[in-house]
C-alpha positions as CSV (number, residue, x, y, z in Angstrom):
1,M,-17.9,-9.2,-26.3
2,Q,-16.6,-6.6,-28.4
3,F,-13.1,-7.0,-30.0
4,D,-10.5,-4.2,-29.5
5,P,-7.3,-4.7,-31.6
6,F,-5.5,-2.2,-29.2
7,G,-6.9,-3.5,-25.9
8,D,-6.0,-6.2,-23.6
9,P,-7.5,-9.4,-24.9
10,F,-7.7,-10.9,-21.2
11,R,-9.1,-8.2,-19.5
12,Q,-12.7,-9.0,-21.4
13,L,-12.4,-12.6,-20.6
14,D,-11.4,-11.7,-16.9
15,R,-14.5,-9.5,-16.7
16,M,-17.1,-12.2,-18.0
17,A,-15.3,-14.4,-15.4
18,Q,-16.3,-12.3,-12.7
19,Q,-19.6,-11.6,-14.1
20,L,-20.3,-15.7,-14.0
21,V,-18.7,-16.4,-10.6
22,S,-20.7,-13.3,-9.0
23,G,-24.0,-14.0,-10.7
24,A,-24.1,-10.3,-11.5
25,R,-25.5,-9.0,-14.8
26,T,-23.1,-6.2,-15.1
27,P,-18.8,-6.8,-14.6
28,M,-17.5,-6.0,-11.2
29,R,-15.0,-2.9,-11.9
30,M,-12.7,-1.3,-10.0
31,P,-10.9,1.3,-12.3
32,M,-7.5,2.8,-11.4
33,D,-5.0,5.4,-12.3
34,V,-1.4,5.1,-11.7
35,W,1.3,7.8,-11.5
36,K,5.0,8.4,-10.4
37,D,6.6,11.4,-8.2
38,D,9.3,11.7,-5.9
39,A,7.3,10.2,-3.0
40,G,6.9,6.6,-5.1
41,Y,3.6,5.5,-7.2
42,H,0.5,6.4,-6.6
43,V,-2.5,4.3,-7.1
44,E,-6.2,5.3,-7.1
45,L,-8.8,2.9,-7.2
46,D,-12.9,4.0,-7.8
47,L,-15.0,2.7,-5.3
48,P,-18.0,4.5,-4.9
49,G,-20.6,3.7,-2.5
50,V,-18.6,1.6,-0.6
51,D,-18.3,1.6,2.9
52,P,-15.1,2.3,4.3
53,S,-14.8,-0.1,6.8
54,S,-15.4,-2.9,4.3
55,V,-12.1,-1.9,2.4
56,D,-9.4,-4.1,3.0
57,V,-5.8,-3.6,1.6
58,T,-3.1,-6.3,2.1
59,T,0.3,-7.3,1.2
60,E,2.2,-10.5,0.2
61,R,5.5,-10.7,-1.2
62,N,5.2,-8.3,-4.2
63,V,1.4,-8.4,-4.5
64,I,-1.0,-5.7,-3.1
65,T,-4.5,-6.9,-2.8
66,V,-7.5,-4.6,-2.5
67,R,-11.0,-5.8,-1.5
68,A,-14.1,-4.0,-0.8
69,D,-17.8,-4.8,-0.5
70,R,-20.5,-2.7,-1.8
71,A,-24.1,-4.0,-0.2
72,T,-27.4,-3.6,-2.5
73,R,-29.8,-1.3,-0.8
74,A,-32.7,-3.0,-2.8
75,A,-33.4,-5.7,-0.1
76,G,-36.3,-7.2,1.5
77,S,-40.0,-6.8,-0.2
78,R,-38.7,-4.0,-2.6
79,E,-39.3,-4.7,-6.1
80,V,-36.1,-4.1,-8.2
81,I,-36.8,-2.7,-11.7
82,I,-33.3,-1.8,-13.0
83,A,-30.0,-2.8,-11.1
84,E,-27.2,-1.7,-13.2
85,R,-24.7,-0.7,-10.3
86,P,-22.5,-3.6,-9.4
87,H,-22.5,-4.9,-5.8
88,G,-21.0,-7.6,-3.9
89,Q,-17.1,-8.0,-3.7
90,F,-14.8,-6.1,-5.8
91,I,-11.2,-7.6,-5.9
92,R,-7.8,-6.2,-7.7
93,Q,-4.5,-7.7,-7.2
94,L,-1.4,-5.4,-8.3
95,Q,2.0,-6.9,-8.7
96,I,4.9,-4.6,-7.8
97,G,8.5,-4.9,-8.5
98,D,11.2,-5.8,-6.2
99,G,12.4,-1.9,-5.8
100,L,9.4,-1.0,-4.2
101,D,8.2,-1.1,-0.4
102,A,5.6,-3.2,-0.2
103,A,5.9,-2.8,3.8
104,G,5.8,0.6,3.3
105,V,2.3,1.0,1.4
106,S,0.1,3.5,3.0
107,A,-3.8,3.8,2.3
108,D,-6.7,6.6,2.3
109,Y,-10.2,6.6,1.5
110,R,-11.9,9.5,0.5
111,D,-15.1,10.5,-1.6
112,G,-15.4,7.0,-3.0
113,V,-11.6,7.0,-4.0
114,L,-9.1,4.8,-2.6
115,H,-5.4,6.3,-2.9
116,L,-2.6,3.9,-2.2
117,L,1.1,5.3,-1.8
118,V,3.7,2.8,-2.7
119,P,7.2,3.8,-1.8
120,V,10.3,3.1,-3.5
121,A,12.5,0.6,-1.5
122,P,15.4,2.4,0.1
123,S,17.8,-0.2,-1.6
124,A,16.4,1.0,-5.0
125,Q,16.5,4.7,-4.2
126,P,19.7,6.8,-5.8
127,R,22.5,7.2,-3.3
128,R,26.0,9.2,-3.4
129,V,28.8,7.0,-3.3
130,E,32.1,8.3,-1.9
131,V,34.7,8.3,-4.2
132,S,38.3,7.6,-3.0
133,R,41.6,8.7,-5.2
134,T,44.5,7.1,-4.7
135,S,47.8,8.7,-6.2
136,D,50.2,6.0,-5.6
137,S,50.3,2.8,-3.2
138,T,51.4,4.9,0.2
139,H,49.0,7.7,-0.5
140,H,45.3,7.7,-0.3
141,E,42.8,10.7,0.0
142,V,39.0,11.1,0.1
143,V,37.3,13.2,-2.6
144,Q,34.0,14.9,-1.8
145,G,31.5,16.9,-4.0
146,S,30.5,16.9,-7.4
147,P,32.9,16.7,-10.1
148,Q,32.7,19.9,-11.1
149,S,34.1,21.0,-7.5
150,R,35.9,18.4,-5.9
151,E,38.0,18.7,-3.0
152,A,40.1,16.8,-0.9
153,V,39.3,16.2,2.6
154,G,41.5,13.8,4.0
155,S,44.7,12.0,3.4
156,S,45.9,8.7,5.3
157,A,49.5,9.5,4.3
158,T,51.8,12.6,3.8
159,S,53.4,13.3,0.4
């Protein structure tokens, strides 16, 4: 295990634990990239050589779990010379905040990459609040528009 002063100290321990549990000589990895745009958060996970039917994405509360299996091709009477590519079950869990819509997660698998879209929850999206203006206790009017161009659109009492 190498020391990385800028890395996550628990990542190496997690990799070692996965290696011990799986019995594999190399750690099971599912590298990912995450970015945000107007549609929400995009997560791409590398799963080369994985059969798309083995990919399972579930959401429970604020956790997205991705599971995938890659079978070994060296089975039966073949003599394995080098086996550096990990096989078996890959699992990755992503903790998401309350402002994201776990029920609206969508997934697409193409060219060995699993793409997840995690939309922002409707309750967390910006919304326009209508501002009412009251000049006195008997007069109430609703104002719509931007601060630069406000216009009175209705009145509940006449002046």
